[in-house]
C-alpha positions in Angstrom: 16.2 -12.1 4.8 14.6 -8.9 3.6 10.9 -9.1 2.8 9.6 -8.1 -0.6 7.4 -5.1 -1.1 3.9 -6.0 0.0 1.5 -5.8 -2.9 -1.8 -6.8 -1.2 -4.0 -5.0 1.2 -6.1 -6.6 4.0 -9.3 -6.0 2.0 -8.8 -6.8 -1.7 -12.5 -6.3 -2.5 -12.2 -2.8 -3.8 -15.3 -1.4 -5.4 -14.4 -0.1 -8.9 -16.6 0.9 -11.7 -16.9 -1.0 -15.0 -14.7 1.7 -16.6 -11.7 -0.5 -15.7 -12.9 -3.3 -17.9 -12.4 -1.5 -21.3 -8.9 -0.6 -20.4 -8.1 -4.2 -19.3 -9.5 -5.4 -22.7 -7.1 -3.1 -24.5 -4.3 -4.4 -22.3 -5.1 -8.0 -23.4 -5.2 -6.8 -27.0 -1.8 -5.1 -26.8 -0.4 -8.3 -25.3 -1.2 -10.0 -28.6 0.8 -7.4 -30.6 3.4 -10.0 -31.4 0.8 -12.2 -33.0 -0.1 -9.4 -35.4 3.5 -9.2 -36.4 3.7 -12.9 -36.9 0.6 -12.8 -39.0 2.1 -10.0 -41.1 5.3 -12.1 -41.6 3.2 -14.9 -42.9 1.4 -12.6 -45.3 4.6 -11.3 -46.6 5.9 -14.8 -47.0 2.8 -15.6 -49.0 3.3 -12.5 -51.1 6.8 -13.7 -51.9 5.6 -17.2 -53.0 2.7 -15.8 -55.1 5.2 -13.2 -56.6 7.2 -16.1 -58.0 4.0 -17.6 -59.5 2.8 -14.2 -60.8 4.7 -14.7 -64.0 2.6 -17.8 -64.8 -0.8 -16.6 -63.5 -2.5 -13.2 -63.4 -4.7 -14.2 -60.4 -1.5 -15.2 -58.5 -0.1 -11.7 -59.2 -3.4 -10.0 -58.0 -3.4 -12.2 -54.9 0.3 -11.3 -54.2 -0.6 -7.6 -54.3 -3.6 -8.1 -52.0 -1.6 -10.1 -49.5 1.1 -7.5 -49.5 -1.4 -4.7 -48.9 -3.0 -6.8 -46.1 0.4 -7.3 -44.5 1.0 -3.6 -44.6 -2.4 -3.0 -43.0 -1.7 -5.4 -40.2 1.7 -3.8 -39.4 0.1 -0.3 -39.5 -2.6 -1.5 -37.1 -0.2 -2.9 -34.7 2.1 0.1 -34.8 -0.4 3.1 -35.1 -3.8 1.9 -33.8 -3.0 -0.4 -30.9 -2.1 1.7 -27.8 1.3 1.5 -26.3 2.1 0.1 -22.8 2.6 3.6 -21.5 -0.8 4.8 -22.9 -2.6 1.8 -21.4 -0.9 2.3 -18.0 -1.7 6.0 -18.0 -5.4 5.3 -18.7 -5.5 2.8 -15.9 -3.8 5.1 -13.4 -6.2 8.0 -14.2 -9.1 5.7 -13.6 -8.0 3.8 -10.5 -5.7 6.1 -8.5 -8.4 8.7 -7.6 -10.7 6.0 -6.4 -7.9 4.4 -4.3 -7.0 7.8 -2.8 -10.6 8.0 -1.6 -10.5 4.5 -0.3 -7.4 5.2 1.8 -8.9 8.5 3.1 -6.5 10.7 1.1 -7.7 14.0 0.0 -5.4 14.4 -3.0 -5.0 15.0 -6.7 -3.1 12.6 -9.0 -1.1 14.0 -11.9 0.9 12.1 -14.5 3.5 14.9 -14.6 4.1 16.8 -11.4 5.8 20.2 -11.0 8.3 19.6 -8.2 11.1 22.2 -8.7 14.8 21.3 -8.8 15.4 23.7 -5.9 12.7 22.0 -3.7 14.3 18.6 -4.4 17.8 19.8 -3.6 16.7 21.6 -0.4 15.9 18.2 1.2 19.7 17.8 1.4 19.8 14.2 0.4 21.2 14.5 -3.1 24.8 15.7 -3.5 25.8 14.6 -7.0 25.9 16.4 -10.3 22.9 16.3 -12.5 21.9 17.3 -16.1 18.2 16.8 -16.3 15.1 16.1 -14.1 12.4 13.8 -15.5 9.1 14.2 -13.7 6.5 11.4 -13.6 3.5 10.6 -11.4 2.7 12.8 -8.5 0.1 13.1 -5.7 -0.5 16.3 -3.7 -3.0 16.4 -0.9 -3.7 15.7 2.7 -3.9 12.5 4.8 -5.5 12.7 8.2 -5.2 16.5 7.9 -1.5 16.3 7.2 -0.4 18.0 3.9 2.1 16.2 1.8 3.6 15.9 -1.7 4.5 12.6 -3.3 6.6 12.7 -6.5 8.1 10.1 -8.8 11.3 11.6 -10.2 14.4 10.7 -12.3 17.6 12.7 -11.8 19.7 12.1 -14.9 23.3 12.7 -16.0 24.2 13.2 -19.6 26.7 10.8 -21.1 28.4 10.6 -24.5 26.8 10.6 -27.9 25.6 7.3 -29.3 26.3 8.4 -32.9 27.3 5.9 -35.6 31.0 5.8 -36.3 32.5 4.3 -39.5 30.9 6.4 -42.2 32.7 9.5 -43.7 32.8 11.5 -40.5 30.4 10.7 -37.7 26.6 10.6 -37.9 25.6 12.4 -34.8 23.2 10.7 -32.4 21.5 11.8 -29.2 23.3 12.1 -25.9 22.6 9.2 -23.6 21.0 9.9 -20.2 21.8 7.8 -17.1 19.5 7.8 -14.1 21.5 8.7 -11.0 18.4 8.8 -8.8 15.1 7.3 -9.8 12.4 6.9 -7.3 9.8 8.5 -4.9 10.3 11.7 -3.1 7.9 12.4 -0.2 7.8 16.0 1.3 5.9 16.7 4.5 5.9 20.1 6.4 6.8 19.7 10.1 7.0 23.0 11.9 8.9 22.0 15.1 12.1 20.9 13.2 14.8 23.6 13.4 18.0 21.7 13.1 19.3 19.4 10.3 19.1 15.7 10.7 19.9 13.2 7.9 19.4 9.5 8.0 21.4 7.8 5.2 21.5 4.1 4.3 24.7 2.3 5.3 24.9 0.4 2.1 23.4 0.2 -1.4 21.1 -2.8 -2.0 19.2 -2.2 -5.2 20.6 -3.5 -8.5 21.4 -1.3 -11.5 21.5 2.5 -11.2 18.8 3.0 -8.6 21.1 3.5 -5.6 24.0 5.3 -7.3 23.4 8.5 -5.4 23.6 7.1 -1.8 27.4 6.7 -1.6 27.9 10.3 -2.7 25.4 11.5 -0.1 26.9 9.4 2.7 30.5 10.6 1.9 29.3 14.2 1.7 28.1 14.2 5.4 31.0 12.0 6.6 33.5 14.6 5.3 31.5 17.7 6.4 32.8 19.1 9.8 29.4 20.9 10.3 27.8 17.5 11.0 28.4 14.9 13.6 27.5 11.2 13.5 24.8 10.4 16.1 24.2 7.0 17.5 20.6 5.8 17.7 21.1 3.4 20.5 19.0 0.8 18.5 21.1 -2.0 17.1 18.5 -3.0 14.5 18.2 0.6 13.3 22.1 0.9 13.2 22.2 -2.2 10.9 20.6 -0.2 8.1 21.3 3.5 8.7 23.9 6.1 9.7 22.7 9.4 11.2 24.4 12.9 10.7 23.2 16.0 12.5 24.1 19.5 13.5 21.9 19.2 16.6 22.3 15.9 18.3 19.8 16.7 21.1 17.0 17.5 18.5 17.9 14.4 16.5 17.4 12.2 19.5 13.9 13.8 20.0 13.0 13.3 16.3 14.2 9.7 16.0 12.2 8.0 18.7 9.0 6.0 19.0 6.9 5.7 15.9 9.3 7.5 13.6 12.2 5.2 14.6 10.1 2.1 14.2 8.8 3.2 10.8 12.4 3.8 9.5 13.3 0.2 10.6 10.3 -1.2 8.8 10.9 0.8 5.7 14.5 -0.6 5.4 13.1 -4.1 5.0 10.2 -3.6 2.6 11.9 -2.6 -0.6 14.9 -3.5 -2.9 16.5 -0.3 -1.8 16.7 1.4 1.7 15.2 4.9 1.8 17.0 8.0 3.0 15.4 10.6 5.3 16.0 14.3 6.1 14.5 16.4 8.8 15.4 20.0 8.1 14.1 23.4 7.0 10.7 22.8 8.7 9.9 19.6 6.8 10.5 15.9 6.7 11.5 14.2 3.5 12.0 10.7 2.2 13.9 9.6 -0.9 13.2 6.0 -2.0 14.9 4.5 -5.0 12.7 2.2 -6.9 13.3 -0.6 -9.4 9.8 -1.7 -10.2 7.6 -0.3 -7.5 6.2 2.7 -9.3 2.5 3.1 -10.1 3.1 1.8 -13.6 2.1 -1.8 -14.2 3.5 -4.4 -16.6 1.1 -5.5 -19.3 1.2 -9.0 -18.0 -0.4 -7.8 -14.8 -4.2 -8.3 -14.7 -5.5 -4.9 -13.8 -8.4 -6.2 -11.7 -7.9 -7.3 -9.0 -4.1 -7.8 -9.0 -3.1 -4.4 -10.4 -5.4 -2.5 -8.1 -4.1 -4.4 -5.1 -0.5 -3.6 -6.0 -1.1 0.1 -6.2 -3.3 0.1 -3.1 -0.5 -1.6 -1.2 1.9 1.1 -2.2 -0.5 3.9 -1.2 -1.0 2.2 2.1 2.8 2.3 2.7 2.9 6.1 1.9 0.0 6.7 4.3 2.0 4.9 7.0 5.0 7.1 6.1 3.1 10.3 6.3 1.7 9.5 9.8 5.1 8.3 11.1 7.1 11.2 9.7 4.8 13.8 11.1 5.4 12.4 14.6 3.3 12.8 17.7 1.4 16.1 18.4 0.7 17.1 14.7 
C-alpha cells in the first residue's frame, strides 16, 4: 500500500517569531465567515418582521431600517473586510517559508509568482501535449549544499468551450473554461556531466482528477519515437513504477544507479501521483503532479505547529531530491 505524503519532520520544535500569531488569528476569524452570513440572514428576517409591523408603529419602522442597514454592514464586512483564504495563505507563506528555508540550510528566495519560461519548461522534455496557458504560482530559487536549483509550482492549462448562458435571445457570452492538464511542481537542477537524453516516465496514472492527464501522452510520445529505446533498470521494484526511454543506454545506466535510483523508488511511494524525471541538456528535472501537496494550506489547518510542519516536510523532500538528482561527485 502506498504511503501518504509525510507531513512531519523529525524535530517539530521550529523557532518562529510571534509574527505568525496575528495571521493565525485572522485565519480563525475567516473560518467564522459563515456565522457572519447567518447573522446577516437573521437581521434581514427581523427586518421583514418589523417591516410588517411598521404600518402600525413608527418605532417598528425605524427599527426595521436600522436592522436592514446593520445586516448590510455585516455582509459588507464579511465580503470586503475579512481577508480571503488566498490572502491569508500568502501572508503565512511569506512569513514562514523564508525561515524554513534557513532551517533546512537552503540559501534561497521565495516568490509567490515565479518567472519560469514556457521554453524552459518544455526543454525538460516531459510534456508533449498541447497547451493554451501557463499559470505560475509559488517558486523557490537558490542553492542547497552548494547545488543551484529552481523549484516552481505551475499549471499548464488547455482552453475549453465557453460557459455562456444559452436560452436568452442569442447567447450571453461567458469566459472560456480552462482545464489543468498539468498542475504540480517542477524542479530544475543543472548537472554538467549529462550529455544524452534519458527520460523516466511513470508506468501508470495514480492521482485522481486532472493532475496526471499529461503522463499518458508523454509515455506514448517516447514509445512511438524511434530515436529512443526502452532501457531496463534491472531493479524489479523500480520497474514496478517506471519505464525508461533513452538515446544513450550506456549513459542511462550510469545515471540511474545508487542514490538516484533509490530516490526515484522512494518518490514513487510518497505522493498521490508518481513523478517523472528527465536527464538531458545538462540538467536533471522532476515533474510532480500534486493534488493537495502545495505550500497553500486549508483554513482548517492550524498554522502553528501543524501548518509549519507540513511545509517543512515538503521542503525536506525537495532537499532530498536535489541531493539525489545531482548524484555523486557534484
